[in-house]
Structures are given as C-alpha cells and as structure tokens.
BAFI-3210 file (N, C-alpha, C; in Angstrom, 3 decimals, decimal comma, padded with zeros to 6 digits):
// residues 101
n [1|2|3|4|5|6|7|8|9|10|11|12|13|14|15|16|17|18|19|20|21|22|23|24|25|26|27|28|29|30|31|32|33|34|35|36|37|38|39|40|41|42|43|44|45|46|47|48|49|50|51|52|53|54|55|56|57|58|59|60|61|62|63|64|65|66|67|68|69|70|71|72|73|74|75|76|77|78|79|80|81|82|83|84|85|86|87|88|89|90|91|92|93|94|95|96|97|98|99|100|101]
n.u [001,047|001,973|003,660|002,066|000,904|002,695|003,972|001,939|001,807|004,565|003,973|002,113|003,393|002,541|000,046|-001,157|-002,778|-002,616|000,378|000,556|-000,879|000,517|002,776|001,655|001,031|003,689|003,852|002,560|001,635|003,925|004,254|005,978|009,058|009,403|010,103|011,319|011,620|012,957|012,449|010,400|006,970|003,695|001,756|-001,748|-003,375|-004,068|-003,575|-005,493|-005,291|-007,789|-007,989|-009,779|-010,183|-011,316|-012,100|-011,394|-010,195|-009,794|-008,871|-009,151|-008,146|-008,570|-007,581|-009,032|-008,444|-008,983|-007,350|-006,983|-008,318|-010,518|-011,435|-010,312|-011,234|-012,121|-009,732|-008,618|-010,336|-010,985|-011,683|-011,870|-011,999|-013,327|-012,869|-013,604|-010,874|-010,660|-012,405|-013,184|-012,988|-015,002|-017,242|-017,320|-017,935|-020,416|-021,700|-021,609|-022,828|-025,514|-026,351|-026,670|-028,792]
n.v [-001,139|001,085|001,519|001,877|004,253|005,774|005,787|007,105|009,837|010,732|010,795|012,974|015,700|018,366|018,075|018,892|018,113|015,059|015,062|016,117|014,056|011,938|012,431|012,502|009,773|008,646|009,380|008,140|006,416|002,957|002,569|000,801|001,313|002,571|000,002|000,941|000,579|002,347|001,803|000,275|-000,328|-000,123|-002,854|-003,547|-004,238|-004,098|-005,823|-005,613|-005,938|-005,823|-005,734|-006,301|-007,007|-010,301|-010,435|-011,091|-009,428|-009,696|-007,809|-007,092|-004,503|-002,380|000,083|002,296|004,010|006,479|005,853|007,866|009,978|012,898|014,950|017,125|017,055|014,296|013,226|013,250|011,406|008,767|005,467|003,366|-000,087|-002,651|-006,094|-009,100|-010,756|-013,548|-016,781|-016,587|-014,024|-013,152|-014,465|-013,196|-010,259|-010,713|-011,451|-009,434|-007,434|-008,444|-008,034|-005,314|-004,987]
n.w [000,032|000,722|-001,304|-003,550|-002,810|-002,545|-005,277|-006,582|-005,419|-006,627|-009,184|-009,305|-008,537|-008,177|-007,092|-003,969|-001,749|-002,096|-001,870|000,792|001,910|001,753|003,147|005,754|005,963|006,371|008,912|010,709|013,866|014,417|011,981|009,333|008,098|004,744|002,403|-000,807|-003,906|-006,565|-009,191|-009,319|-010,310|-009,058|-009,084|-010,493|-008,356|-004,755|-001,681|001,345|004,708|007,257|010,922|013,977|017,143|017,431|014,432|011,361|008,388|004,737|002,139|-001,402|-003,214|-006,041|-008,279|-010,408|-013,397|-015,996|-019,236|-021,309|-021,014|-022,525|-021,098|-018,701|-015,852|-016,050|-016,014|-013,409|-012,230|-009,963|-009,338|-007,069|-005,861|-003,624|-002,870|-001,511|-000,446|000,262|000,981|003,930|004,508|003,137|004,014|006,520|005,830|004,656|006,894|008,360|006,754|006,943|009,586|009,642|008,108]
ca.u [-000,066|002,707|004,449|001,050|000,748|004,347|003,843|000,681|002,659|005,242|003,269|001,409|003,975|001,794|-001,263|-000,592|-003,549|-001,779|001,690|000,474|-001,423|002,138|003,679|001,037|001,207|004,956|004,245|001,524|002,710|003,910|004,336|007,040|009,892|008,909|011,294|010,788|012,632|012,568|012,376|009,586|005,621|002,733|000,652|-003,174|-004,160|-003,580|-004,300|-005,482|-005,776|-007,973|-008,428|-010,367|-010,673|-011,143|-012,486|-009,903|-011,039|-008,584|-009,547|-008,331|-008,291|-008,212|-007,844|-009,306|-008,333|-008,943|-006,144|-006,631|-009,303|-010,569|-011,829|-009,756|-012,081|-012,148|-008,192|-008,456|-011,189|-009,973|-012,614|-011,434|-013,062|-012,537|-013,361|-013,147|-009,456|-010,515|-013,707|-013,525|-013,243|-016,502|-018,500|-017,517|-018,221|-022,174|-022,542|-021,702|-024,030|-026,566|-026,357|-027,103|-030,292]
ca.v [000,023|002,405|001,629|002,206|005,688|006,579|005,943|008,143|011,314|010,890|011,008|014,081|016,610|019,499|017,847|019,260|017,337|013,879|015,127|016,417|012,649|010,941|012,875|012,134|008,365|008,391|009,972|007,147|005,306|001,867|002,434|000,654|002,266|001,852|-000,182|001,394|000,377|003,643|001,345|-000,829|000,006|-000,972|-003,551|-002,933|-004,747|-003,880|-006,405|-004,880|-006,878|-005,342|-006,714|-005,888|-008,176|-011,706|-010,357|-010,389|-009,586|-009,617|-007,071|-006,935|-003,232|-002,262|001,614|002,132|005,377|006,679|006,025|008,763|011,092|013,857|015,839|017,277|015,892|012,529|012,723|013,066|010,824|007,560|004,713|002,283|-001,025|-003,643|-007,411|-010,165|-011,632|-015,107|-017,153|-016,369|-012,576|-013,026|-014,847|-011,996|-009,139|-010,943|-011,437|-007,733|-006,759|-009,107|-007,330|-003,844|-005,204]
ca.w [000,095|000,840|-002,596|-004,431|-001,971|-003,003|-006,802|-006,996|-004,717|-006,964|-010,379|-009,336|-007,820|-007,830|-005,758|-002,651|-001,028|-002,284|-001,272|002,375|002,640|001,506|004,198|006,908|006,242|007,000|010,471|011,398|014,797|014,198|010,286|009,235|007,153|003,486|001,377|-001,802|-005,016|-007,453|-010,582|-009,517|-010,727|-008,102|-009,566|-010,583|-007,227|-003,353|-000,788|002,616|005,904|008,758|012,124|015,190|018,131|016,743|013,340|010,294|006,654|003,774|000,733|-002,679|-003,664|-007,096|-008,482|-011,969|-014,128|-017,527|-019,626|-021,985|-020,998|-023,414|-020,216|-017,491|-015,059|-015,924|-015,892|-011,880|-011,643|-009,595|-008,993|-005,993|-005,350|-002,839|-003,005|-000,422|-000,694|000,453|001,768|005,195|004,460|002,024|005,052|007,497|005,358|004,516|008,443|008,938|006,099|007,322|011,035|009,412|007,291]
c.u [000,818|003,535|003,417|000,638|001,864|004,126|002,758|001,463|003,500|004,918|002,669|002,015|003,259|000,467|-000,868|-001,270|-002,668|-000,586|001,527|-000,183|-000,141|002,818|003,306|000,960|002,299|004,794|003,021|002,294|002,791|004,174|005,870|008,269|009,757|010,326|010,728|011,951|012,170|012,236|010,928|008,102|004,740|001,898|-000,928|-003,889|-003,506|-004,304|-004,104|-005,864|-006,356|-008,463|-008,975|-010,898|-010,330|-011,429|-011,072|-010,417|-009,739|-009,548|-008,755|-008,734|-007,857|-008,703|-007,884|-009,213|-008,660|-007,592|-005,679|-007,965|-009,263|-011,143|-010,965|-010,246|-011,953|-010,576|-008,151|-009,196|-010,270|-011,221|-011,962|-012,515|-012,277|-013,383|-012,773|-011,962|-009,733|-012,241|-014,130|-013,847|-014,988|-017,738|-018,400|-018,124|-019,893|-022,505|-022,628|-022,818|-025,180|-027,037|-026,911|-028,325|-031,391]
c.v [001,286|002,531|002,313|004,163|006,750|007,005|007,130|009,495|011,333|011,366|012,354|015,011|017,704|019,593|018,049|018,341|015,892|013,979|015,255|014,932|011,835|011,139|012,292|010,855|008,064|008,653|008,971|006,378|003,972|001,558|002,257|001,366|001,569|001,839|-000,376|001,191|001,358|002,965|000,699|000,001|-000,829|-001,837|-003,135|-003,708|-004,428|-004,672|-005,605|-005,832|-005,749|-006,156|-006,201|-007,002|-009,636|-011,948|-009,777|-010,184|-008,858|-009,061|-007,001|-005,578|-003,017|-000,599|001,787|003,882|005,087|006,660|007,034|009,585|012,136|015,062|016,361|016,780|014,584|012,356|012,712|012,238|009,310|006,800|003,601|001,362|-001,993|-004,990|-008,276|-010,932|-013,157|-015,589|-016,790|-014,634|-012,309|-013,358|-013,775|-010,895|-009,425|-011,019|-010,122|-006,880|-007,274|-008,608|-005,763|-003,689|-004,920]
c.w [000,007|-000,371|-003,591|-003,854|-002,793|-004,728|-007,139|-006,620|-005,812|-008,545|-010,569|-008,441|-007,170|-007,183|-004,480|-001,805|-001,092|-001,781|000,580|002,843|003,041|002,975|005,481|007,358|007,043|008,461|011,280|012,316|014,190|012,569|010,119|008,168|005,663|002,942|000,206|-002,641|-006,202|-008,643|-010,526|-009,590|-009,835|-009,219|-009,199|-009,374|-005,864|-002,598|000,681|003,841|007,081|009,675|013,239|015,983|017,488|015,382|012,358|009,013|006,051|002,673|000,012|-003,154|-005,159|-007,388|-009,589|-012,060|-015,537|-018,058|-020,589|-022,242|-021,943|-022,281|-018,686|-016,276|-014,759|-015,693|-014,317|-011,713|-011,254|-008,894|-008,034|-005,482|-004,607|-002,862|-001,998|-001,170|-000,365|001,073|002,792|005,344|003,903|002,998|006,019|006,960|005,025|006,071|008,672|008,298|006,242|008,780|010,573|008,745|008,096]
res [x|x|x|x|x|x|x|x|x|x|x|x|x|x|x|x|x|x|x|x|x|x|x|x|x|x|x|x|x|x|x|x|x|x|x|x|x|x|x|x|x|x|x|x|x|x|x|x|x|x|x|x|x|x|x|x|x|x|x|x|x|x|x|x|x|x|x|x|x|x|x|x|x|x|x|x|x|x|x|x|x|x|x|x|x|x|x|x|x|x|x|x|x|x|x|x|x|x|x|x|x]
***
C-alpha cells in the first residue's frame, strides 16, 4: 500500500493534497519504514488486511483510472473497489452486512 501511495504522490508532484497525505502516512505510529525501489511500478491490485478483536478481513483493492481522458475532470477521476480476498473474508463481510439490514 505504501508503494502505491508513493507512486501516486510522485506521479502528481503539484497535487498538494496528495503530497500532504503521503507525508501524513509516513508519520503514522507503528508504520514500518518503507522499503521502496525507485524502478518498481505497483501492480493494479493491492491487498489490505483489517483486524479488530477476533475479526480479520482481507480485501483486494483495485484503483481504476481512465487511460486517455478527453476531459480534465475525467483525468483526475479514480474509482477504488474492494473485493473479499478469501472465503473467510467474504463470509465475515456477508455477516456484517446482514447485521446492518
């Protein structure tokens, strides 16, 4: 996730909000020092693990962008989607959704 965030920040050096977010990420407590390779480009998917008490959920995130937008507004559009990374995560999310219904 840090590699993706850094890649995004380096790709848009004039985006002050993105630069600020990157700096704030690095200040988070217990954040490991990023081991980043300047030549690596992050892949299209990113796995995130969330845990609270005895519940652990794995999510695969994908960030979608338009490759050749004809409009400046569409150029900045990003759509992020998360899908369960495994059957146990899907079951936990389904149970949580049922509680809210």
